[in-house]
Every structure is written in structure tokens, then in C-alpha cells.
N, C-alpha and C positions, 0 to 999 in steps of 0.2 A: 530967225525968219522961217527956216525949214520946219521947226516945231509948230509955229503958228499956222503954216500952210497945211501941215498934216492934220492939225486939230480941226481946221476949217474943212478939210476934205472929209474927215470922219463925220463931222456934224452934217455935212451935205448928204452923206450916205444915209445917215439916220433919218433924214427928211425925205428921202426918195420914195416914190411909189413903185409898184410892181414892175412896170415897164421900164422905168429909169434904172432900177436895180439890174434887170436883165441886160440892158444896153451897156451899163457901166462895167459889168463883169465881162461881157463879150469883148469889149475893147481894151480891157486892162488885166485880164486873168494872169498873163505871164509876169506882170510887174506888181501884182497885188501883194501887199504886205500883210502881216499877221493882224495888226490892228484893224485894217480895212476889212479883212475877211470876217473878223469877229463882229464888226459893226454891221456888215451886210446880213449876217446870220441872226443878229439881234433885232433887225428891222422886222416889224410884224407883218410887212407885206412881202417878205422874202418867199419866192416861189420854189416849188420842188426842183425845177430844173437848175436853179442857182445852187441849191444845196448839193445836188448830185455833182455839179461841176466842181465845186470846192472840195467835196469829199474825194473826187477822182484825181485831184492834184496832190501827188505825193509830197510835194514841198509844203503846201498849205496844211495838209492833213497831219504833218509831223509836229505841228505846234499844239501844245496841250490845250490852250484856250480855244483853239479852233475845234479840236475834238469835243471839248465840253459843249460848245455852242451847237455843234452838229447833233449831239445827244438831246439837247434841250429844245431845239427848234422843231416846232410841230410840223413843218413842211418836209423835214428829213424823212425819207422812206424808213420804215421800221427796221428793216434788215441792216441798214447802214447805222442807224442810231444804236442798235444792239451791238454792232461790231465795235463802235468807238466807245461804248459804255465800259468795255473790258479794260480800258486804259485809264479810267478815272481814279483819282486818289481817294483815300478814306474820307477826308472832310467833305468832298463833293458827293460821295456815295451817301453819307449820312444826311446831308442837307437836302438832296433831291429825291431820295427814296420815299419820302413821305410828303412830297410837294404835290398837291392835288392838281396843279396846273400841268403836270407832266402826264403823258398818256399812261394808263394803267399797265400795259405790257412792259413799258420802259421802267416804270417804278418797280414793278415786280423783279425785273432783271437786276436793277441796282440794289434792291433789298437782298436778293439772293447772293449777289457778289459781296455785299457787306457781311452777310452771314458767314460766307466762306473765309472772309478776311479776319474774323474775330481772333483766331489763335495767334495771329501775327501782330495784333495791336499791343501797344504799350498799356500799362495800367491807366495812365492819364487819358489815353484815347478810349479805353473801355468805359471809364467813368463818364466821359463826355457823351459817348454813344448811348449809354444806359439812360441818360436824362432825356433824350429826344427821339429814340429809335422807334421802329415799328413794333407791333405785337410779337411777330415771329422772332425778331432779333432780341427783343426783351426776354422772351421765354428762354432763349439760349444763354443769355447773360445772367439770368436769375441765380443760377447755381455756381457762379464764379467764386473761386476760393477766397478772393479778397472782398470783405464785406462792404468796402466803400463802393464797389460796383453795384451791389444790391441796394445800398442806401440811395445811390443816384437813381436807380430804377424806380424806387418808391415815389420819386418826384416827377416821374414821366407822366405827362397828361394822357398818353395813350394806354397806360397800364389799366387793365380792366379788373374789376373785383373777382370775377370768376377765374381769371388766369392766376391771380395772386393766391386765391384759396386753393386752386389746384396745385400750385407749387408748394404751399405750406403743408399740404396733405401728402406730398410725394416724398420719396426717400432722398431727394436732393436737398431738402431743407434741413437745417440744423437748429439747435437751440438759440444760437445767436441771431439767426434770421427771424425766428419767432419773437424774440425780445425786441428787435428793431421794429418790427411791424406793430407790436403792442404799444410801443411808445411813440408811434408816428402820429402827427397831428391830423392827418387826413384819414388814414386807414385804421387806426387803433380803435375807433368808435363804431366801425361798421359791424352790423349784427353777424353777417356771415363770417367775418374775420374773428369775432369773439367766439363763435362756435368752433372754428378751426383751432383756435388757441386752446380752448377748454378741452378739446378732444385729442389733441396731439400728445403722444407719450414723451415727446422731446421738450415740451413746454415746461419750464421750471414749475415745481408744484405750487408755490405761492402765486405765481402769475396765472396759472391755469385756474386755481381756485377763485381768484379775484374776478374772473369772467362769469362765474356761475350765476351771480345775482342778476345779471342782465339777460339771462336766457329764459325763453318761454318754457312753460311746464312740459309741453310735449317733447321739447329738445332735451330737457333735463332727464325726462323718463328714458329717452332713447340712449342718452349718454350713460345713465345708470345701468341699463341692461346690456350695454355693449361689453363683450368679453374682454376687450383690451383696456377697459377703464380700470385705473388703479384703485386699490382699496381706499387710499387716502381721498381721492376725488369722490368715491361713492359715499364716504362718511361725510364729506363736506356737503354733498347734495342732500343727504338725510337731515343734517342739521339745518340747512337752509330751508328745506320744505317744512321741517318741523316747526321752525320759528314762524314761518308764514302761517302755518295752521294755528298756532297759538294767538297770533295777531287777529286772525279771522274769528277765533272764538271770543276774544275780548271785545271785538267790534260788533259782534252779532251773537250775543249769548243765548238768544231765544231760538236759534236755528236748531232743528232736531239733529241729534248725533248721527242718525242714519243718513242724513243729507250731506255730511261732510266726507271728504276723500282722505283716507289714510295713505301713508306713503310706503309702498312696497316695490318701488321701481315702476309704478304705473298707477292706473286707477284701481278701484276696488276689484279684487279678483276672487 
């Protein structure tokens, strides 16, 4: 019977308007339980004064779910929301740091807190974080020693191509990262990714060479002339461009020789 009465009371709170919520809190603050406080804060009509009253109650504010609702409630003053955000657990930081329904300053604070918590996370938590975290947290996780974290990051919908290219071109990336990206169903076919794979000295030779046929002539020229490009890749470029030249000759034998471009790491010089 007590359970049914409590359930009915919570449902009644959820159906209250602004004035009814204020009146209910004023008459019951001392006896208010955790579930009732959570229901009040979850009500979309909850006013600022009610949030402040609940936040000011050391008893109610000691409950984790009440802290969480104070952070999420739009009526909670920002300084109070930020205060209680410091107490949130990893799973809630991850969930709400990218929730667009949360005010941007609160999201930023949650994201910063998650970023600071990364060294303390377990491997499983890091993998889960990588799959759905923000760009900033993703950048921090990209160089994690365990490749399963990076593999999870590749499936993150918020991962941007320019961020991934920047990582692949940095000294934080290793050969295993490059191979994972090359074989990924989403990223392996992106042009900028192919360029990064072809130009990195850490990419296995066969893998780097396999990207060359997808590159535009101007990018092949730039790669050929780059001082860090290996002799092997230069020879592959020469053979590739030479084969293309022979195909052009066979398809258009009447073209004057002076109109064709020879390969010397660029156009006719």
C-alpha cells in the first residue's frame, strides 16, 4: 500500500504545474524524499526557486540522483549546476557531455571533467567512451596504447576527417593505427585518408603503394618531390605514371609528342 501511495504521489508531482510544484515543496520540504525530489526536478515546469530550495537542502543534495537532476534541469542556476556536475560518475559524464538539450556551458564542463577522468578509466570504459565521446575527448583517446580504444573511436559519429588526418600525420600515430584506418569500411576510402596513408613513413610499404593509384596527379607530384618520401614510393610513382602515359599513347596515337607530359616529379620542366 505504501508503495502504491508513493507511486501515485510521484505521478501527481509529474503532472503538477509551476504553482503546484512551488506549493508542494513549501509544505513538504522537510519530509521530501529522494524520489519526490527527482520527480520535481524532472518536471518541465520546475521553477528556479524550487531548484535552489532543493539544492540548499544538504539532505536532498546528498543523493546522487538529485545531484544529477540539478545538473540537467534548465531552471537550475548555472553556478549550482556546475557545482553538482563535479560529483557525476563517468557514465553520466559521457552521456550528457554531448547532449544538445543541455546548456552549452554545462556540456563544456562535463566534457572537461570527462577529459580529466580519462587516466583513471578502465580499458572497457575507455573503449565505450571512444565510441560516443566529443571531438576533444576523442583527440585525447586517439593515441591510447591499446588499439581497441582507437578502433572504437573510428566508429564514433563525431569523429571528423580532418581530426583523423591530423592524428595520422602526428608522431602519436603508429603503423598499427594506419593499418586499422586503411581497412576501415568508413574511413579507408576517403581521399584525404589515402593521401595521409601514402605519405606517412610509418605506413607499411605495400599499403602505402596501394594508395597511389587513387591519388590525383598533383598529389603524386607533391609526394614524389617531398624529401621524406622513400625511394621505393618514388619508384612506384614513376611506374604508375609511366603506365598511365603508355595507356594515353595507345588511346590517342595521333597526339603530338610535345603535347604529352613526361614524368620527372612534376610537369615538363
